[in-house]
C-alpha positions in Angstrom: 121.2 -141.6 -17.7 118.0 -143.6 -18.5 116.3 -143.0 -21.9 112.7 -141.6 -21.6 110.3 -142.7 -24.1 106.6 -141.4 -24.5 104.0 -143.4 -26.1 101.2 -141.4 -27.8 98.9 -144.0 -29.1 95.7 -142.4 -27.8 96.6 -138.9 -28.8 94.2 -137.4 -31.6 95.2 -134.3 -33.2 92.3 -131.8 -33.0 91.0 -130.6 -36.4 91.9 -127.2 -37.5 88.9 -124.8 -37.3 87.1 -124.1 -40.6 88.2 -121.0 -42.3 85.5 -118.3 -43.0 87.6 -116.6 -45.6 89.7 -117.9 -48.5 93.3 -118.7 -47.7 95.7 -115.8 -48.2 93.2 -113.1 -47.3 94.3 -111.3 -44.2 92.2 -108.9 -42.1 93.3 -105.8 -44.1 92.2 -107.5 -47.4 88.8 -108.4 -45.8 88.4 -104.8 -44.5 89.3 -103.4 -48.0 86.8 -105.7 -49.7 84.0 -104.6 -47.3 84.7 -101.0 -47.9 84.6 -101.6 -51.6 81.5 -103.4 -51.3 79.8 -100.6 -49.3 80.9 -98.1 -51.9 79.3 -100.2 -54.6 76.0 -100.5 -52.8 76.0 -96.8 -52.1 76.5 -96.0 -55.9 73.8 -98.4 -57.0 71.4 -96.7 -54.5 72.3 -93.3 -55.9 71.7 -94.6 -59.5 68.4 -96.0 -58.6 67.3 -92.8 -56.9 68.4 -90.7 -60.0 66.4 -93.2 -62.3 63.3 -93.0 -60.1 63.6 -89.1 -59.9 63.7 -88.9 -63.7 60.5 -91.1 -64.4 61.8 -94.6 -63.9 63.2 -95.0 -67.4 66.8 -95.3 -68.3 67.3 -93.0 -71.3 70.5 -92.1 -73.2 70.4 -88.6 -71.6 70.0 -90.0 -68.1 72.8 -92.5 -68.7 75.1 -89.6 -69.7 74.0 -87.6 -66.5 74.8 -90.7 -64.4 78.2 -91.1 -66.0 79.0 -87.4 -65.3 77.8 -87.7 -61.7 80.2 -90.5 -61.0 83.2 -89.4 -63.0 
């Protein structure tokens, strides 16, 4: 039986596509991160609304109200 040999001198391995996410982060981790970011933005909007509604100044009393609102 004759030996078969293949020569691959002109073969160039294609480059791996650039990763858009850090290594080790799967689709669920990215989804969870986006949900957490959305909740944080919503909380920041609510805080800004409360501060604006109370005159635009962050006082000790308003800070306590915000704390009670989110806990």
